[in-house]
Residue, then its C-alpha position, 0 to 999 in steps of 0.5 A: m631083105p637084110a634085117d634091122l633086129a636080131v631077137i636072140g632067144l624065142g621063148p616067153y620073152g623073145l617071141p612077143l617082141a619078135q611078134a611086135a617088131v614085125a608088126a611094126g614093119i621092122p625086119t627081124i631074125g629070130y635066133a633060138t637059144g633052145p627048144e623054145a623055137g617050137s613053140l611057134s605054130p605053123a600058122e603063126l610061123r607063115r603069118m610072120r614070114s609074110t611081114g618080115f620075120r625069118p627064123s635062123t639057125d646060123p650065127a652069121q646072121l647076127g653080125r648083120v643087124r643094127t639092133a640085137v636084143i638078147c632074150a634068153p630066158t633065166p630060170r631058177g637054179a637048184d641053188g635058187e639063184l638065176d641060171l644065167g647059163q643061156v644069157e652067156a651063152a647067147a652072149r658068146t655067140l653074139a660076141e664073135r659076130l658083133r659089128p661096130h655101131t650095133t645096139v646090143i639090149l638085154e631083156s632077160p630077168v636079171l639082177p642089178g649089175t649083170t649087164e655091165d658085170l657079166l654081159r659086157p665083159i663077155l661082149e668085149r672079149g669076144s669082139g675087141l669092141r669096147a661098150g659105150r665106145d664102138f657099140h651101145l649096150a642097154y638094158s630093158p625089162s621085158r613087160t610081156d603079159p602071156g595070154s592077154r587079150d589086150h595088145t596095147p603096147s606096154p611102156r618101155v623103160i631103158g637104161g643105158l651104159t652110157p647117155a648115148c647107149t640109152e638114146s640108141a635104145a630108146a630110138f629102137y623101142g620108140r618104133l614099138t610104143d608111143k612111150v619110151v621111160r629112161a632110167r638113170g643107168l642100167r643098175e636101175a632098170e634091171a631093178v625095175r625088173l626086180l621090183e615088178t616081179n616081186f610086187r606081183h609075188v608079195n601081193i599074191a602071197l598076201v592074198n593067198e594067206m587072206a584066203v586060207v584065214c578067211h576060210e578058217l572064219g567062214v568069210d567070203l574072200w572073193d566078195v570081199i575083193r569084189c568090195a574092196e577093189t571100189k576103192p579108187f586109190g591106194f588098192q590093187a586087186f589080187r586074187p588068190g590061186p593055188g600057187v605062182g607059176g611062170h617065168g618071173v621069179p622072185q629074188d630076195l638079193t640074199g648074198h647079192a646085198s649086205r641085206g635082203l628082202r625079208m619080205v620077198e623071202l616071206a612071200q615066196q614061203v607063203n606062196e610055196r605052202m599053197p599046193h599043199y593048202v590046196v590038197q589040204r582043203a581037197a581032202a577035207l571036202l572029200n571026207e566031209h562027203g564021206k570019201s577018202a583021199r586014198g583011192a579017190r579019182v580026182l580031176l585036175l583041170g588045167v595044168t598050165y601056170k597060166a590060163d590059155l597058154a601052153d606053158q607049165q613053167g612053175a605051174p602048181a599043178h604038178e606038186i599038186a599032183v604028187r601030193l595027191m597020188e602020196l595020199g593014194a588018189s587016182v589022178s587024172y587031168h584035162d588041158p585043151h593045151i596040154p596033150a600029155w603030162h607025166v608026174l613022177d616019171r609016169p604019164v597022167p591019164r587024160a581025160d577025152s570027155l570033159y563032163e563025162a570025167a567030171a561026173a565020173a570024178d569024186l573030185t574036180l580040181l579047177l586050176q587054171p579057167h581056160r576060156t574053153y571051159d564051160l564052168q556053169g556046165l561044169s559046175v552041174k556035171a561034177q560031183l565035187l568042184l574045188d574052184t582054186r581061181g574063183a572063176t566060177p559062178t557064186g555058189a556054184a562050186h566050193r572056192l579056195 
């Protein structure tokens, strides 16, 4: 059966799109741009195959679809900017096979102007076709919530190079969701993702700073948040944590506009300090109980960037482990999703029995409250428990 859709990139953006498409009955090709193809379990792959999904490494397949969506990752590079290398490679591969009347959509996180200034020339040079005349070109910010139990499709924002491009992309996403929102153009749609990502990071930074201040004042921040979120307007609850991970990279636009986003720059500074603050709190707790960080046995629970995922992209656990090791602590970890973990090119010992390890450790640090963890039982077994997520019952552990 010929495919209607090619999803290029099967990482955190492409895989949810492919799953939604096959669930909607759209025959779909999944073309991996990197090792992320291995993120599909055999059971998931069998289930998706049975509903019209075909993973492929043959780029010729990209020329046989009506819609191609580029979902390649754009991680932060060494200079702090988004690395668009995988987007460019995906565009070149697609351009050589691009046929007239195809709808090409970019979902990868990019800065405003990328679709028109970077993607469009690559596609036009490689295909000999013109965007807006021979093929449709649009941008739609990916709105995935990894690990969420709510599988209701999010409204999709669409911005096209031309009104016809917008309508063609809207027709595709209308098969996946009941609500499609049309942006004025490509740059507006790209800026939607920028605003949504920065909104998250700025608000996490605010509550992280509140966590530090409230601890100094002897105020229970978790109770403050519980009360504040009863306000029916003007407030959205965010909760502190040991740092911010994930694939949504905040951008302050420095170097891309005459003025950067100062609030985003400050938020990054606050959030990047949180692993150091967690280690400070851990060392202080050990000291209060007559123990030094040097030689202390510290167990890290949950080393992924989000609960119930196997993804470690940007997870603060790595920096926390490094800082603890620098203090001379003996670090081990437990995570049901991570069978092996290396820090500073050395394997970190993995605890086989969670509760025995917590009982033996001088300090247990809860970094991600995976659903499989019995937090009540854990708080009873652990000698000292520092909960960085506020997930344990009130009074059962020390909280960030």
